[in-house]
C-alpha positions in Angstrom: 0.0 0.0 0.0 1.2 3.5 -0.8 2.1 6.0 1.9 0.4 9.3 1.6 3.0 12.1 1.9 2.4 14.6 4.7 2.0 17.5 2.4 -1.2 15.9 1.0 -2.7 16.2 4.4 -4.0 19.5 5.7 -2.5 20.5 9.1 -6.0 20.1 10.6 -6.4 16.5 9.3 -2.9 15.5 10.4 -3.4 17.1 13.8 -6.7 15.2 14.2 -5.0 11.9 13.4 -2.2 12.6 15.9 -4.8 13.5 18.6 -6.7 10.3 18.0 -3.5 8.2 18.0 -2.4 9.8 21.3 -5.7 9.3 23.0 -6.0 5.7 21.7 -2.6 5.1 23.4 -3.7 6.7 26.6 -0.8 9.2 26.4 -1.3 12.7 28.0 -0.4 15.9 26.1 2.3 16.6 28.7 3.9 13.2 28.2 3.7 13.4 24.4 5.2 16.9 24.3 8.0 16.0 26.6 8.8 12.9 24.4 8.9 15.1 21.3 11.0 17.8 22.9 8.3 20.5 22.4 6.1 22.5 24.7 2.6 21.3 25.5 1.2 24.5 23.9 3.0 23.5 20.7 1.5 20.1 20.8 -2.0 21.5 21.3 -1.4 23.8 18.3 -0.3 20.8 16.2 -3.4 18.8 17.2 -5.6 21.7 16.3 -4.0 22.2 13.0 -2.6 25.6 13.8 1.0 24.4 13.3 2.3 21.7 11.0 4.2 18.8 12.6 7.8 18.4 11.4 9.0 15.0 10.1 11.2 14.5 13.1 8.3 15.2 15.5 6.1 12.8 13.6 8.7 10.0 14.0 9.0 10.6 17.8 5.2 11.0 18.4 4.2 7.9 16.3 6.8 5.8 18.1 5.6 7.0 21.5 2.0 6.2 20.5 3.0 2.7 19.4 2.2 3.1 15.7 4.3 3.6 12.6 4.5 6.8 10.6 3.4 4.8 7.6 0.3 3.7 9.4 -0.4 7.2 10.5 -0.1 8.6 7.0 -1.5 5.8 5.0 -4.3 6.8 2.7 -6.5 3.9 3.7 -5.8 4.4 7.4 -8.9 4.9 9.4 -8.8 6.9 12.7 -11.8 5.8 14.6 -12.4 8.0 17.6 -14.6 6.1 20.1 -12.4 6.1 23.2 -13.0 9.7 24.4 -16.7 8.9 24.5 -16.1 6.2 27.1 -13.8 8.4 29.1 -16.7 10.7 29.7 -18.6 8.0 31.6 -18.4 7.8 35.4 -16.4 4.6 35.3 -13.6 6.2 33.3 -11.0 5.5 36.0 -11.5 1.7 35.7 -8.5 0.3 33.9 -10.6 -2.7 32.7 -13.1 -0.4 31.0 -10.3 1.8 29.5 -8.7 -1.3 28.0 -12.0 -2.7 26.7 -12.7 0.7 25.0 -9.3 0.6 23.4 -9.9 -2.9 22.1 -13.3 -1.9 20.6 -11.8 1.2 19.0 -9.0 -0.9 17.4 -11.3 -3.6 16.1 -13.6 -1.1 14.5 -10.7 0.8 13.0 -9.3 -2.5 11.6 -12.6 -3.5 10.0 -13.2 -0.2 8.4 -9.7 -0.1 7.1 -10.1 -3.6 5.6 -13.4 -2.5 4.0 -11.6 0.5 2.4 -8.7 -1.6 1.2 -10.9 -4.2 -0.4 -13.5 -1.8 -1.7 -16.3 -3.3 0.4 -19.3 -1.3 1.5 -21.0 -2.4 4.7 -24.8 -2.5 4.4 -26.8 -1.2 7.3 -30.3 -2.4 8.0 -31.0 -0.2 11.0 -34.6 0.3 12.3 -35.5 3.8 13.2 -34.3 4.8 16.6 -36.9 4.9 19.4 -37.5 7.7 21.8 -37.8 6.9 25.5 -41.4 8.0 26.3 -42.7 9.1 29.7 -44.5 6.5 31.7 -43.8 2.8 32.2 -40.4 2.2 30.7 -40.7 -1.6 31.0 -43.9 -1.6 29.0 -42.3 0.4 26.2 -39.3 -2.0 26.2 -41.6 -5.0 25.8 -43.4 -3.4 22.9 -40.2 -2.2 21.2 -38.6 -5.7 21.6 -41.7 -7.3 20.0 -41.7 -4.8 17.2 -38.1 -5.5 16.4 -38.8 -9.3 16.5 -41.7 -8.7 14.0 -39.5 -6.5 11.8 -36.8 -9.2 11.7 -39.4 -11.9 11.0 -38.4 -13.9 14.1 -41.8 -14.9 15.3 -42.1 -16.0 18.9 -39.3 -18.6 19.0 -35.9 -18.4 20.7 -33.1 -16.4 19.0 -30.7 -19.2 17.8 -27.7 -16.9 17.2 -28.0 -13.4 18.5 -24.5 -12.3 17.4 -25.0 -13.4 13.8 -28.5 -11.7 13.8 -27.0 -8.4 14.9 -24.0 -8.6 12.6 -25.6 -10.1 9.4 -29.2 -9.0 9.5 -28.9 -5.6 11.2 -25.4 -4.7 10.0 -24.0 -3.9 13.4 -20.3 -4.3 14.1 -20.1 -7.0 16.8 -16.9 -8.4 18.3 -16.1 -10.7 21.1 -12.8 -10.7 23.0 -11.6 -11.6 26.4 -12.1 -8.6 28.7 -11.8 -7.8 32.4 -14.3 -10.1 34.1 -16.2 -7.1 35.5 -16.9 -5.8 32.0 -19.7 -7.7 30.2 -19.9 -5.5 27.1 -19.6 -2.1 25.5 -21.7 -0.2 23.0 -20.8 2.9 20.9 -22.3 4.6 17.9 -20.6 6.8 15.4 -22.2 8.4 12.3 -19.4 7.3 10.1 -18.9 3.7 11.2 -22.3 2.9 12.7 -23.2 0.9 15.8 -20.4 -1.1 17.5 -20.7 -3.7 20.2 -17.9 -5.6 22.1 -18.8 -8.6 24.2 -16.7 -10.4 26.8 -15.9 -13.8 25.2 -14.7 -15.3 28.5 -18.3 -15.2 29.9 -20.7 -18.1 29.6 -22.8 -18.3 26.5 -26.1 -17.5 28.3 -24.5 -14.4 29.8 -23.1 -13.3 26.5 -26.6 -13.6 25.0 -27.9 -11.4 27.7 -25.1 -8.9 27.2 -25.8 -8.8 23.5 -29.5 -8.2 24.0 -28.9 -5.5 26.6 -26.6 -3.7 24.2 -29.2 -4.2 21.4 -31.6 -2.3 23.6 -29.2 0.7 23.8 -28.9 0.6 20.0 -32.7 0.7 19.6 -33.4 3.6 22.0 -30.2 5.4 23.1 -27.7 4.7 20.4 -25.9 8.0 20.6 -24.9 7.4 24.2 -21.8 5.1 24.7 -22.4 2.5 27.3 -20.4 0.1 29.5 -22.4 -2.9 30.7 -21.5 -4.5 34.0 -24.3 -6.7 35.0 -23.2 -6.9 38.6 -23.9 -3.2 38.8 -27.5 -2.0 38.9 -28.3 1.4 37.4 -31.4 3.4 38.2 -31.4 5.4 35.0 -34.3 5.1 32.6 -31.8 4.2 29.9 -30.4 1.2 31.9 -33.8 0.0 33.0 -35.0 0.2 29.4 -32.0 -1.8 28.1 -32.4 -4.5 30.8 -36.2 -4.8 30.1 -35.6 -4.8 26.3 -33.0 -7.6 26.6 -35.3 -9.7 28.6 -38.3 -9.2 26.3 -36.2 -9.8 23.2 -34.7 -13.1 24.3 -37.7 -14.3 26.3 -40.9 -12.9 24.6 -43.9 -13.0 27.0 -46.2 -15.1 24.8 -43.6 -17.7 24.0 -42.5 -18.0 27.6 -46.1 -18.5 28.7 -46.7 -21.1 26.1 -43.5 -23.0 26.8 -44.1 -22.8 30.6 -47.6 -24.2 30.2 -46.3 -27.0 27.9 -43.5 -28.0 30.4 -45.5 -27.8 33.6 -48.7 -29.4 32.5 -49.4 -32.2 35.0 -46.9 -30.9 37.5 -47.9 -29.7 41.0 -44.8 -27.6 41.6 -42.2 -25.7 39.7 -39.0 -27.7 39.8 -35.3 -27.2 38.9 -35.8 -29.3 35.8 -38.5 -26.9 34.5 -36.1 -23.9 35.0 -33.2 -25.7 33.3 -35.2 -26.7 30.3 -36.8 -23.2 29.9 -33.4 -21.5 30.3 -31.7 -23.8 27.8 -34.6 -23.3 25.3 -34.4 -19.5 25.4 -30.6 -19.3 25.8 -30.5 -17.4 29.0 -29.2 -18.0 32.5 -31.3 -19.9 35.1 -31.5 -16.7 37.2 -32.7 -14.6 34.2 -35.3 -17.3 33.4 -36.7 -17.4 37.0 -36.8 -13.6 37.2 -38.7 -13.5 33.9 -41.2 -16.0 35.2 -41.7 -13.8 38.3 -42.1 -10.7 36.1 -44.8 -12.4 34.0 -46.5 -13.7 37.3 -46.0 -17.3 36.2 -44.4 -18.0 39.6 -44.4 -16.1 42.9 -42.1 -13.2 43.7 -39.1 -14.5 45.6 -38.8 -17.8 43.7 -35.2 -17.2 42.7 -34.3 -16.2 46.3 -35.8 -19.5 47.5 -33.7 -21.5 45.0 -30.6 -19.6 46.1 -31.3 -20.3 49.8 -31.9 -24.0 49.0 -28.8 -25.0 47.1 -29.4 -23.0 43.9 -29.5 -24.7 40.5 -26.1 -26.1 39.8 -24.1 -26.8 36.7 -24.1 -30.5 37.7 -27.9 -30.5 37.7 -27.9 -28.8 34.3 -25.7 -31.6 32.9 -28.0 -34.2 34.3 -31.0 -32.7 32.6 -29.6 -31.6 29.2 -26.4 -33.8 28.9 -23.6 -32.9 26.6 -25.4 -29.8 25.3 -24.6 -28.2 28.7 -20.9 -28.0 27.7 -21.8 -25.4 25.1 -22.9 -23.0 27.8 -19.5 -23.2 29.6 -17.2 -22.9 26.6 -15.6 -19.6 25.8 -16.6 -18.2 22.4 -14.2 -18.2 19.4 -12.6 -14.8 19.5 -13.0 -13.7 15.9 -15.9 -11.7 14.5 -17.0 -13.7 11.5 -17.1 -10.7 9.2 -13.9 -9.1 10.4 -12.1 -12.4 10.1 -13.4 -13.0 6.5 -12.3 -9.5 5.5 -8.8 -10.1 7.0 -8.5 -13.5 5.3 -9.4 -11.9 1.9 -6.9 -9.1 2.4 -4.2 -11.6 3.4 -4.8 -13.8 0.3 -4.5 -10.7 -1.9 -1.2 -9.8 -0.2 -2.7 -6.5 1.1 -1.7 -7.3 4.7 0.8 -9.6 6.3 0.2 -12.3 8.8 1.6 -10.0 11.5 -0.6 -7.2 10.5 -3.6 -9.5 10.5 -2.7 -10.6 14.1 -2.5 -6.9 15.1 -5.8 -6.1 13.4 -7.7 -9.0 14.9 -6.1 -8.5 18.4 -5.1 -12.2 18.4 -1.8 -14.0 18.9 0.2 -15.2 15.9 -0.3 -18.9 16.8 -4.1 -18.4 16.8 -4.0 -16.4 13.5 -1.9 -19.2 11.9 -4.4 -21.8 13.1 -7.3 -19.8 11.7 -5.5 -19.3 8.4 -4.7 -23.0 8.1 -8.4 -23.8 8.8 -9.5 -21.4 6.1 -7.1 -22.8 3.5 -8.1 -26.4 4.3 -11.8 -25.5 3.9 -11.1 -23.8 0.5 -9.0 -26.8 -0.7 -12.0 -29.1 0.0 -14.4 -27.1 -2.1 -15.2 -28.3 -5.6 -14.7 -25.9 -8.5 -18.5 -26.1 -9.0 -18.9 -23.9 -5.9 -16.4 -21.2 -6.9 -17.7 -17.7 -6.6 -17.4 -15.4 -9.6 
């Protein structure tokens, strides 16, 4: 790929790229200025485009930010600017959140850059954004969730693959990577790159589903507000209550839950652990989320989940007894590549547009994992008959 000379950039554009690179690297203006041997006021002037950066300053600053000058000046380079939005949140001092925001920013930037290099345009299938109305926020979330299900043609059944639905049907940018255990997911929206979601891949599958549905709620009604989801933390804001209610309603629609509950409990005199396990597995949510949804729909008494907790809970061993080998899927960490991002990277690698090392950096994966994925992709292609070649 060709490097774009500095003189082709306006001082404002170059200054903006330097600012984004600095903030992505969590470097203060004072530290950057000191590294470059200039005053902080000079650095501020450079970032605002009021003064052009000299080649020697670009070399030092880019090295201090952990990027190459070539990457900074490359024509196809995309400088996505999501991180400052998360820093404005109350949790901005939490290092786990700062790191997760950086990962999301880097993955979005990599995907957009690959799209530009390959000449691919991402199609969006976004429904109109909802406005939070006065009144019962839970009732609105239920209605909005059902409307989205109808719009997507899902009917009343369980969502088989929420990540693929968001990524392929809606056109959202969805990624999963191992994050700080306290961080379940992040959501951000940008007019240029669209809606972006990062989910903690080290969490159980049912928890990842709930995180995805929660973030989908933010996309539907509050998409211009960045959000960090920590489901051990309970927020009282209307936005959080809406997202929580939307996620429950989208994954466990009321009518479907009522019908399945009736089907499973017919002939039973009491609600049992087996009933909960089967319902939770069918809808792809946690046992706790399933019981709380039954309480919410008045299919069981308030306090049912607390009773289970006080009486030994519903254990993983009991789940294995009821659903057998399928239980292992719940406890396995998700593969860490986004299907679309990985396919774009594979395509660019095959066309010699990026190296294996660049691919590892873009995907935020180790070289051994990237080599394993490349070997799998090549093996799959070798097995395919010429009849199925794409023109």
